C-alpha positions in Angstrom: -64.5 22.7 -41.9 -61.6 24.9 -43.0 -58.1 23.5 -43.5 -56.5 25.2 -40.5 -59.2 23.7 -38.1 -58.7 20.2 -39.6 -54.9 20.6 -39.1 -55.4 21.6 -35.5 -57.7 18.6 -34.8 -55.2 16.3 -36.4 -52.3 17.7 -34.3 -54.3 17.3 -31.1 -55.2 13.7 -32.1 -51.5 12.9 -32.8 -50.5 14.4 -29.5 -53.0 12.3 -27.6 -51.8 9.2 -29.3 -48.1 10.0 -28.5 -49.0 10.5 -24.8 -50.8 7.2 -24.8 -47.9 5.3 -26.2 -45.7 3.5 -23.7 -42.1 4.6 -23.2 -40.3 1.9 -25.2 -37.1 0.6 -23.6 -33.9 1.4 -25.5 -31.8 -1.5 -26.6 -28.6 -2.1 -24.8 -25.7 -0.2 -26.3 -22.9 -2.2 -28.0 -20.5 -1.0 -25.2 -22.9 -2.4 -22.5 -23.4 -5.7 -24.4 -19.7 -6.2 -24.7 -19.2 -5.7 -21.0 -21.8 -8.3 -19.9 -20.7 -11.7 -18.6 -22.3 -15.1 -18.8 -24.3 -15.6 -15.6 -25.2 -19.1 -14.3 -28.7 -19.1 -12.8 -30.9 -21.6 -11.1 -34.7 -20.8 -11.6 -37.2 -22.1 -9.0 -40.7 -21.7 -10.3 -42.5 -24.9 -9.1 -42.3 -27.5 -6.4 -40.3 -29.9 -8.6 -37.7 -27.3 -9.2 -36.4 -27.3 -5.7 -34.3 -30.4 -6.5 -32.0 -28.0 -8.3 -30.9 -26.7 -4.9 -28.7 -29.7 -4.5 -26.5 -28.2 -7.2 -25.6 -25.5 -4.6 -24.3 -28.2 -2.3 -22.4 -30.2 -4.9 -20.9 -27.3 -6.8 -21.5 -24.0 -4.9 -19.3 -22.0 -7.3 -21.1 -23.2 -10.3 -24.1 -20.9 -9.7 -24.1 -17.1 -9.6 -27.8 -16.4 -8.9 -30.8 -18.3 -7.7 -34.2 -16.9 -8.8 -37.4 -17.8 -7.0 -40.6 -17.1 -9.0 -44.0 -16.1 -7.7 -45.3 -19.6 -8.4 -43.0 -21.1 -5.7 -44.0 -21.6 -2.1 -41.9 -21.7 1.0 -43.2 -25.2 1.9 -42.0 -26.5 -1.5 -38.5 -26.7 0.1 -37.5 -29.5 2.4 -35.7 -28.5 5.6 -32.4 -29.8 4.1 -32.9 -27.9 0.8 -33.7 -24.7 2.7 -30.5 -25.1 4.8 -28.4 -25.7 1.6 -29.9 -22.5 0.0 -29.5 -20.3 3.1 -25.9 -21.5 3.7 -25.1 -20.8 0.1 -26.4 -17.2 0.4 -24.6 -16.7 3.7 -21.3 -17.7 2.0 -21.7 -15.1 -0.7 -24.5 -16.3 -3.0 -27.2 -14.0 -4.5 -31.0 -14.8 -4.3 -33.3 -12.9 -6.8 -36.7 -13.0 -5.2 -40.0 -12.1 -7.0 -42.0 -10.0 -4.6 -45.5 -11.0 -6.0 -47.2 -13.4 -3.7 -43.9 -14.3 -1.9 -44.5 -12.8 1.5 -43.2 -15.9 3.3 -39.9 -15.7 1.5 -39.6 -12.0 2.0 -40.1 -12.3 5.8 -37.6 -15.2 5.9 -34.9 -12.8 4.6 -35.8 -9.7 6.7 -38.1 -7.8 4.4 -41.6 -6.6 5.6 -44.0 -6.8 2.6 -46.6 -4.1 2.2 -49.3 -3.3 -0.3 -49.0 -4.5 -3.9 -48.2 -2.0 -6.7 -47.3 -2.1 -10.3 -46.4 0.4 -13.1 -43.5 2.8 -13.4 -41.0 3.2 -10.5 -38.1 5.6 -10.3 -34.6 5.2 -8.9 -34.3 5.6 -5.2 -30.8 7.1 -5.1 -27.3 6.1 -6.1 -26.3 2.5 -6.4 -24.2 0.6 -9.1 -27.3 -1.2 -10.4 -29.0 2.2 -11.0 -26.3 3.2 -13.5 -28.2 4.7 -16.5 -31.5 3.9 -14.8 -34.2 6.5 -14.1 -37.5 4.8 -14.7 -38.4 1.1 -14.6 -41.8 -0.5 -15.5 -42.6 -3.3 -13.0 -45.4 -5.8 -12.9 -47.3 -6.3 -9.7 -45.4 -7.0 -6.5 -45.3 -6.1 -2.8 -43.8 -2.8 -1.6 -41.0 -3.3 0.8 -40.0 -2.2 4.3 -37.0 -3.2 6.5 -34.5 -3.3 3.7 -30.8 -2.5 3.6 -30.6 -0.7 0.2 -33.6 0.8 -1.6 -33.4 0.6 -5.4 -36.7 1.8 -6.8 -39.7 3.6 -5.4 -43.2 4.7 -6.4 -45.3 7.3 -4.5 -42.9 7.2 -1.7 -42.9 3.5 -1.3 -40.0 1.2 -2.1 -40.7 -1.4 -4.8 -37.3 -2.9 -5.2 -34.5 -3.3 -2.6 -31.6 -5.4 -1.4 -31.1 -7.1 1.9 -27.7 -8.5 2.9 -27.6 -12.0 4.4 -24.3 -13.1 5.8 -21.8 -12.7 3.0 -24.5 -12.8 0.3 -27.6 -10.8 -0.6 -31.2 -10.9 -1.6 -32.5 -8.8 -4.5 -36.2 -8.4 -4.0 -38.4 -6.9 -6.8 -41.3 -7.7 -9.1 -40.9 -8.9 -12.7 -39.3 -6.2 -14.8 -41.0 -5.1 -18.0 -37.9 -5.0 -20.1 -39.8 -3.5 -23.1 -40.4 -0.1 -21.4 -38.3 2.7 -20.0 -34.9 1.6 -18.6 -36.0 -2.0 -18.0 -33.4 -3.5 -20.2 -30.5 -1.7 -18.6 -31.8 -2.3 -15.0 -32.1 -6.0 -15.6 -28.6 -6.3 -17.1 -27.2 -4.3 -14.2 -28.9 -6.6 -11.7 -27.5 -9.7 -13.3 -23.9 -8.3 -13.4 -24.0 -7.0 -9.8 -25.8 -10.1 -8.4 -23.1 -12.3 -10.0 -20.3 -10.3 -8.5 -19.2 -8.4 -11.6 -18.7 -4.7 -12.1 -21.8 -3.1 -13.6 -21.1 -1.7 -17.1 -20.1 2.0 -17.0 -22.6 4.7 -17.9 -23.0 5.5 -21.6 -24.9 8.7 -20.8 -22.8 11.8 -21.3 -25.2 14.7 -21.3 -26.0 14.8 -17.6 -24.3 14.0 -14.3 -24.9 10.8 -12.6 -23.2 7.4 -11.9 -20.9 8.0 -14.9 -19.1 10.7 -12.7 -18.4 8.2 -10.0 -15.1 6.4 -10.4 -15.2 3.7 -7.7 -17.6 2.3 -5.1 -17.0 0.4 -1.9 -19.9 -1.6 -0.6 -19.6 -2.3 3.2 -21.0 -5.3 4.9 -23.6 -3.0 6.5 -25.0 -2.3 3.1 -23.6 1.3 2.8 -22.2 2.2 -0.6 -19.3 4.7 -0.5 -18.6 6.4 -3.9 -15.6 8.4 -4.9 -12.0 7.8 -6.1 -9.6 5.3 -4.7 -6.5 6.6 -3.0 -5.2 3.0 -2.4 -3.4 2.3 -5.7 -2.0 -1.2 -5.0 -3.7 -4.4 -3.9 -1.8 -7.4 -2.6 -3.4 -10.7 -3.2 -2.4 -14.3 -2.2 -3.5 -17.2 -4.4 -2.6 -20.9 -4.3 0.0 -20.0 -7.0 1.8 -17.3 -5.0 1.4 -13.7 -3.9 0.7 -10.9 -6.5 0.4 -7.1 -6.5 -2.1 -5.3 -8.8 -2.3 -1.7 -9.7 -5.8 -0.2 -9.2 -5.9 0.7 -12.9 -5.8 -3.1 -13.6 -8.6 -4.0 -11.2 -12.3 -4.1 -12.2 -13.7 -5.7 -9.0 -12.7 -7.1 -5.6 -15.1 -9.2 -3.6 -14.3 -10.1 0.0 -15.9 -13.2 1.5 -15.2 -15.8 4.2 -15.5 -18.4 1.4 -12.5 -16.8 -0.4 -11.8 -13.4 -1.8 -12.1 -12.7 -5.6 -10.2 -10.1 -7.7 -11.3 -9.5 -11.3 -8.9 -7.7 -13.6 -10.0 -5.5 -16.5 -8.4 -7.8 -19.0 -10.8 -10.5 -17.8 -8.7 -12.6 -15.4 -10.5 -13.7 -12.3 -8.5 -14.9 -9.3 -9.6 -16.5 -6.0 -7.5 -16.2 -2.9 -7.0 -13.8 0.0 -6.8 -10.0 -0.1 -3.8 -9.1 2.0 -4.3 -5.3 1.8 -5.5 -4.5 5.3 -7.4 -1.2 4.6 -8.6 0.7 1.6 -8.8 4.5 1.3 -11.2 6.4 -0.9 -11.8 10.2 -1.5 -15.5 11.1 -1.7 -16.9 13.8 -4.0 -17.0 16.2 -1.0 -13.2 15.7 -0.5 -13.6 13.6 2.7 -11.1 10.7 2.9 -12.7 7.4 4.1 -10.5 4.6 5.4 -12.2 1.3 5.5 -10.8 -1.9 7.0 -10.8 -4.8 4.6 -12.8 -7.0 7.1 -15.7 -4.5 6.8 -15.8 -4.6 3.0 -18.1 -6.7 0.9 -16.9 -5.5 -2.6 -14.9 -2.8 -4.4 -16.0 -1.9 -7.9 -14.3 0.4 -10.4 -16.7 2.0 -12.9 -14.3 4.0 -15.0 
């Protein structure tokens, strides 16, 4: 066999090998790691774990996210435990629900589970948790219908979504393979958003996307309005007095019947009442949207 033919065969073999290799997930950038917060989580993955739910009654602000694993069952919860969990979510808590084998849980929270799928899903539009996320490798889980906000899709079917439940929300998706594609970033974004923090800004600079969006307002209906805030001052009452904050100092505002939260860029986090009655935002098309505070779930700055 001549040299050129051997070289061609070698190149073809290398190309086939590269195609077969999985798309390895990039590590989180130092900028993203620095922006992450410590998130307090309760994990329910067996019948005995449901006793942890009492922590939500005794110290509701001590937990950011409750995760229900595929090995849990709806009847593992006593009626009292279930009431504590659902009341906690209604008052602003976040439930992260594995969609594999959890159809009873999904139906309880307004989803309609469909066929099971796994493999690579792609982003289903714009949402803060999709910042720097294009493809995510997922393990097996049910596809979803009757959701408020689609996050990921495959072959035209939604594989990850959010439903709002009172003041809180349910993030429903299969287990993320963080070793492939954008799994690392997607998982980090979900934890930040689910715990009520601002998702770290985009570190992608070579193409348009969420990095171009300055602020987002999430309504109680689930709609996310992206653009640039026109309201530049926010008035806030705390047990220690009333304060005014410039929009450039604010990272996040969360509005809840259980108490509003304002988080400043320098790291301060205050609980009280947002006194600003309405917030205005200019969308990328130039439209000015005026939203009454009572209709807002959260305001996030992503600059």
